C-alpha positions in Angstrom: 171.8 14.7 129.1 173.2 17.7 130.9 176.5 17.2 132.8 175.2 19.3 135.7 172.0 20.3 137.4 171.2 23.8 138.6 170.0 24.0 142.2 169.5 27.7 142.6 171.6 30.8 143.7 173.4 31.9 146.8 174.7 35.4 147.0 174.0 35.7 143.3 176.2 32.6 142.6 174.7 29.8 140.6 174.9 26.5 142.5 175.0 23.2 140.5 175.7 19.5 141.0 177.7 17.6 138.4 176.2 14.2 137.6 179.4 12.5 138.9 178.5 13.8 142.4 175.4 11.6 142.4 177.7 8.6 142.2 179.6 9.5 145.3 176.4 10.5 147.1 174.9 7.0 146.4 178.1 5.2 147.4 178.6 7.2 150.6 175.0 6.8 151.7 175.2 3.1 151.1 178.5 2.8 153.0 177.2 4.8 156.0 173.9 2.9 156.1 175.2 -0.6 155.9 178.6 -0.3 157.7 179.2 2.9 159.7 176.0 3.4 161.6 175.4 -0.4 162.3 178.9 -0.5 163.8 177.9 2.3 166.2 174.5 0.7 167.1 174.0 -3.0 166.2 170.3 -2.7 166.9 169.7 0.2 164.5 166.9 -0.5 162.0 167.8 -0.4 158.2 165.4 2.5 157.7 167.0 4.6 160.4 170.5 3.7 159.1 169.6 4.8 155.6 167.9 8.0 156.9 171.1 8.9 158.9 173.3 7.9 155.9 171.4 10.2 153.5 171.3 13.0 156.1 175.0 12.8 156.7 175.7 13.0 152.9 173.4 16.0 152.6 175.3 17.7 155.5 178.6 16.7 153.7 177.2 18.4 150.6 176.5 21.5 152.7 180.1 21.4 154.1 181.7 21.2 150.7 179.4 24.0 149.5 180.4 26.1 152.5 184.1 25.5 151.6 183.6 26.7 148.1 181.5 29.7 149.3 184.5 30.7 151.4 186.6 30.9 148.3 183.9 32.7 146.4 183.0 35.4 149.0 186.7 36.4 149.3 187.0 36.4 145.5 184.0 38.8 145.2 185.5 41.1 147.9 188.6 41.3 145.7 186.5 42.3 142.6 186.5 38.9 141.0 183.0 37.8 139.9 182.1 34.2 140.6 179.9 32.7 137.9 179.0 29.5 139.5 179.9 26.7 142.0 179.6 23.1 140.9 179.9 20.1 143.2 181.3 17.0 141.5 182.7 13.6 142.4 185.9 14.9 144.1 184.5 17.9 145.9 183.6 21.3 144.4 184.9 24.1 142.2 184.2 27.8 142.1 184.1 29.1 138.5 185.9 32.4 138.7 185.7 34.7 135.7 189.4 35.7 136.1 192.5 35.0 138.1 193.5 37.2 141.1 195.5 40.3 140.2 198.1 40.0 143.0 199.6 37.3 145.3 197.9 38.7 148.4 194.4 38.2 146.9 195.5 34.7 145.7 196.6 33.7 149.2 193.4 35.0 150.9 191.2 33.3 148.4 193.1 30.0 148.6 193.2 29.8 152.4 189.6 30.8 153.0 188.2 27.4 151.9 190.3 25.2 154.2 189.7 27.8 157.0 185.9 27.3 156.6 186.4 23.5 156.7 188.5 23.7 159.9 185.8 25.9 161.6 183.1 23.4 160.6 185.2 20.5 161.9 185.6 22.3 165.3 181.9 23.1 165.4 180.9 19.5 164.6 183.4 18.1 167.2 181.7 20.4 169.8 178.3 19.0 168.9 179.8 15.4 169.0 181.1 16.1 172.6 177.7 17.4 173.7 175.7 14.4 172.3 178.3 12.0 173.5 177.9 13.4 177.1 174.1 12.9 176.7 174.7 9.3 175.6 173.0 10.0 172.3 175.2 7.5 170.4 173.8 7.9 166.9 173.6 11.7 167.0 177.2 11.7 168.3 178.2 9.4 165.4 176.7 11.8 162.8 178.7 14.8 164.1 181.8 12.7 164.6 181.7 11.7 160.9 181.1 15.3 159.8 183.9 16.6 162.0 186.3 14.0 160.6 185.3 14.5 157.0 185.7 18.3 157.3 189.1 17.9 158.9 190.2 15.6 156.1 188.8 18.0 153.5 190.9 20.8 155.1 194.1 18.7 155.4 193.8 17.3 151.8 193.2 20.7 150.3 196.2 22.1 152.1 198.6 19.7 150.3 201.0 22.2 148.6 200.3 21.0 145.1 198.4 22.9 142.4 195.4 23.1 141.8 194.6 22.3 145.4 194.2 25.2 147.8 197.6 24.5 149.3 199.1 24.6 145.9 197.5 28.0 145.4 198.9 29.2 148.7 202.3 28.0 147.5 201.8 29.8 144.2 200.9 33.0 146.1 204.1 32.8 148.2 206.4 32.1 145.1 204.5 34.8 143.1 205.1 37.3 145.9 208.8 36.4 146.0 209.5 36.2 142.3 206.9 38.7 141.0 206.1 36.2 138.2 202.8 34.4 138.2 204.0 32.2 135.3 207.0 31.0 137.3 205.0 30.5 140.4 202.3 28.5 138.5 205.0 26.4 136.9 206.6 25.5 140.2 203.3 24.9 142.0 202.0 22.8 139.1 205.2 20.6 139.2 204.7 20.1 142.9 201.1 19.2 142.2 202.2 16.7 139.5 204.6 15.1 142.0 201.8 14.6 144.6 199.5 13.4 141.8 201.9 10.7 140.6 202.5 9.7 144.2 198.8 9.1 144.6 198.5 7.3 141.2 201.3 4.9 141.8 200.6 4.5 145.5 196.9 3.8 144.7 197.8 1.2 142.1 200.2 -0.5 144.6 197.5 -0.6 147.2 195.0 -2.0 144.7 197.4 -4.8 143.7 197.9 -5.6 147.4 194.2 -6.2 147.6 193.4 -3.6 150.2 189.9 -2.8 149.2 189.0 -0.3 146.5 190.6 2.7 148.3 193.7 2.3 146.1 191.7 2.8 142.9 190.1 5.9 144.4 193.6 7.3 145.3 194.8 6.6 141.7 191.7 8.3 140.3 192.2 11.4 142.5 195.8 11.5 141.4 194.9 11.4 137.8 192.4 14.2 138.3 195.1 16.3 140.1 197.6 15.7 137.4 195.2 16.7 134.6 194.1 19.8 136.6 197.7 20.9 137.3 198.7 20.7 133.7 195.6 22.5 132.6 196.0 25.2 135.1 199.5 25.9 134.0 198.5 26.0 130.3 195.7 28.4 131.3 198.2 30.7 132.9 200.5 30.6 129.9 197.5 31.5 127.6 196.5 34.3 129.9 200.0 35.8 129.7 200.0 35.5 125.9 196.6 37.3 125.7 197.6 40.0 128.1 200.4 41.1 125.7 198.1 41.4 122.6 195.7 44.2 121.8 192.2 43.7 120.5 193.1 45.5 117.3 195.4 42.6 116.3 192.7 40.0 116.4 189.4 41.8 115.8 187.4 41.2 112.6 187.6 44.4 110.6 185.4 43.3 107.7 181.8 42.6 108.6 178.3 43.0 107.3 175.7 45.2 109.0 171.9 44.8 108.9 168.8 47.0 109.0 166.6 46.7 112.1 163.5 46.1 109.9 164.8 42.8 108.4 163.0 39.7 109.5 164.9 37.1 111.5 164.4 34.6 108.6 166.2 37.1 106.2 168.9 37.7 108.9 169.6 34.0 109.2 169.4 32.9 105.6 170.7 36.0 103.8 173.4 37.1 106.2 174.5 34.8 109.1 174.6 31.5 107.3 176.0 32.6 103.9 178.5 35.0 105.5 179.5 32.7 108.4 179.1 35.7 110.7 177.4 34.8 114.0 176.7 38.4 114.9 175.6 41.5 112.9 175.8 45.1 114.0 172.5 46.8 113.5 172.6 50.2 111.8 169.8 52.7 111.3 170.3 56.0 109.6 174.0 55.4 109.5 174.2 55.0 113.3 174.9 51.8 115.3 171.8 51.0 117.3 172.4 47.4 118.5 173.7 43.9 117.8 171.8 40.8 116.6 173.4 37.4 117.1 172.7 33.8 116.3 172.0 33.2 120.0 169.2 35.8 119.9 167.6 34.2 116.9 167.7 30.7 118.4 165.4 32.0 121.2 162.6 32.5 118.7 160.5 29.5 117.4 161.3 28.6 113.8 157.8 29.2 112.6 158.0 32.8 114.0 161.2 33.9 112.3 159.4 35.3 109.3 157.2 37.5 111.4 159.8 38.7 113.9 162.0 41.6 113.2 165.6 42.4 114.2 164.7 45.4 116.3 162.4 43.2 118.4 165.2 40.9 119.6 168.5 42.7 119.1 170.5 43.9 122.1 170.2 47.7 121.9 173.3 49.9 122.0 172.8 51.1 125.5 172.9 47.5 126.8 175.8 46.3 124.7 179.1 45.3 126.2 181.9 46.8 124.1 185.7 47.0 124.1 188.3 49.5 122.8 190.9 48.4 120.2 193.7 49.2 122.6 192.5 46.8 125.3 194.3 43.5 125.8 192.8 40.1 124.9 192.9 38.9 128.5 190.3 41.5 129.5 188.2 40.4 126.6 188.2 36.8 127.8 187.2 37.9 131.3 184.3 39.9 129.8 183.1 37.1 127.6 183.2 34.7 130.5 181.6 36.9 133.1 178.8 38.1 130.8 178.4 34.7 129.1 178.5 36.2 125.6 180.2 35.1 122.4 181.3 38.4 120.8 182.0 42.1 121.5 181.7 45.1 119.3 185.0 47.2 119.2 184.4 50.9 119.4 186.8 53.7 118.9 185.7 57.3 119.6 182.1 56.0 119.5 182.5 54.4 116.1 182.3 50.7 115.3 185.7 49.5 114.0 185.5 45.8 114.5 184.1 42.7 116.2 186.0 40.3 118.4 184.6 36.9 119.3 185.5 33.6 121.0 186.2 32.1 117.6 188.7 34.9 116.8 190.5 34.2 120.1 190.6 30.5 119.5 191.9 30.9 116.0 194.6 33.3 117.2 195.8 30.9 119.9 195.9 28.1 117.4 198.0 30.2 115.1 200.4 31.1 117.9 200.7 27.4 118.8 201.5 26.4 115.3 204.1 29.2 115.0 205.8 28.3 118.2 205.8 24.6 117.2 207.3 25.2 113.8 209.5 28.2 114.8 210.3 28.0 118.5 212.5 31.1 118.3 209.7 33.4 117.0 208.6 35.9 119.6 205.6 38.2 119.8 
């Protein structure tokens, strides 16, 4: 079962829902239908209550999506491609292909989401006031709920703890003052951990006092914040390591090439599997003409591999994404993520000198981790 479902695209950004979001959707719909709307109008029918509950949750979905689109639009304006937006049990996340290049961009990206939520809260409050004046109690209740939830979303996200938006604002401020993203991330992540532990222990205390299930939710949110804060700091450290290393240090220099007239069956069983080489440069008359990868072969039905040739499915040279040996590994990671590919040919003066892949990067990072664990004083 897939962990998320694709809904479509907005502004070229893929929109998806994580399966965990369906849980909160069901719980919120039920809570609104059996408690919130009957409290507003005791004569409401169960069908109407459920319709309003589901409608409110869908509008909440739209509000969270608008919050994330606020981040994404600003990111795109700063030249940072956004691969996707996924809504999950605690809100949403924009999948950026790289981090901002400067603290100003970080600040604007971080503040844009809460700004959208605040604007939505004000708009919904205005609608609530209109329908309240018209004595349309249920409609007023819908907009009051949406106004309150958007205000809460903005306030919660402005908590100055990483990886919340407020934590990113804090990181931008420290980054601007210290000129060190690593230091800024470390401080913001520690503040985030502090808030996370406060939520965890506070939530456990509330749960033991028997005040509903809200305590368990707080503890779960705190656990999520703590995990995300630690992961974000590690990601920054890794990015800093990769920025200081050139492609030439990690690329695979020894590799087999293949003729475009080989069948995919030959490619798979005579090259890729025996050589443990997921991608093969395709050469014709001594010239690089393309790249064939395991992912390309997997798109072809098994019974057609013997009748399909490399030149029919390979990525031709003019469409290949390539890197130079002097580029840093951080730019390689960004390219692999933004283009959703597993390997890149390395060209120098138009000649193929190596291949760099996700596997190469992982192996390099693992080696660095082992070196730093066993010899903490060893430096790059």
